[in-house]
C-alpha positions in Angstrom: 0.0 0.0 0.0 1.2 3.5 -0.8 0.5 6.2 1.8 0.5 9.9 1.1 2.1 12.2 3.7 1.8 16.0 3.9 3.7 18.3 6.3 4.1 22.0 6.9 0.8 23.0 5.3 1.6 21.1 2.1 5.2 22.4 1.6 6.5 18.8 2.1 4.8 15.9 0.5 5.9 12.3 0.2 4.7 8.8 -0.8 5.4 6.1 1.8 6.0 2.5 0.7 7.5 -0.8 1.7 9.9 -2.7 -0.5 12.1 -5.8 0.0 14.7 -3.4 1.5 12.3 -2.0 4.1 10.2 1.2 4.6 10.9 4.3 2.5 9.4 7.6 1.4 10.0 9.6 -1.7 9.1 13.2 -1.7 9.5 16.8 -2.6 10.3 19.8 -0.3 9.4 23.3 -1.4 11.8 26.1 -0.7 11.9 27.0 3.0 13.3 25.9 6.3 11.9 22.8 8.2 12.5 20.8 11.3 11.8 17.0 11.3 11.7 14.6 14.2 12.6 10.9 13.8 11.3 7.8 15.5 13.6 5.4 13.5 17.1 5.7 12.0 16.8 7.5 8.6 19.1 7.8 5.6 18.1 10.7 3.5 19.3 10.8 -0.2 18.9 13.9 -2.2 17.6 13.0 -5.7 17.5 16.4 -7.3 18.2 19.8 -5.9 20.0 20.7 -2.7 19.2 20.4 1.0 21.3 22.2 3.6 21.0 20.3 6.8 21.8 20.9 10.5 22.2 17.3 11.9 21.9 16.2 15.5 25.0 17.1 17.5 26.4 19.3 14.8 26.9 23.1 14.9 27.5 23.7 11.2 25.0 23.4 8.4 26.1 21.1 5.5 25.0 21.0 1.9 23.8 17.8 0.2 23.1 17.7 -3.5 22.1 15.1 -6.2 23.0 11.6 -5.1 24.5 12.7 -1.7 23.0 11.4 1.5 23.1 11.9 5.3 22.0 9.8 8.2 19.9 10.8 11.3 19.7 8.6 14.4 16.3 7.4 15.8 14.5 9.6 18.3 16.2 12.9 17.3 15.5 15.9 15.2 17.2 17.7 12.3 16.7 20.9 10.3 16.8 21.3 6.6 16.7 24.3 4.3 15.9 24.3 0.6 16.3 27.3 -1.8 14.2 25.5 -4.5 12.0 22.4 -4.9 14.1 19.4 -3.9 13.3 15.8 -4.2 14.5 13.1 -1.8 14.4 9.4 -0.9 14.3 8.6 2.8 15.0 5.0 4.0 14.1 3.9 7.5 15.8 1.2 9.6 
């Protein structure tokens, strides 16, 4: 089953699905700044565009572009900024 998720008044939308590799979402983030909380370990892969992220325990923002990824531990939060529409794949463990 594919589930539709919408956050931040529609500025972030994703489709959630389960494959042989586990649970994932694929989505698009509108330009803006957002903070997300995690309940599971996440690996976020930027498909197209750029996300600038402030990861848990870090003090500096880091840029991630096409094909690059970052990981976020379970039960934490992270911030991202996008200057244009950006697509991503998020894999959960």
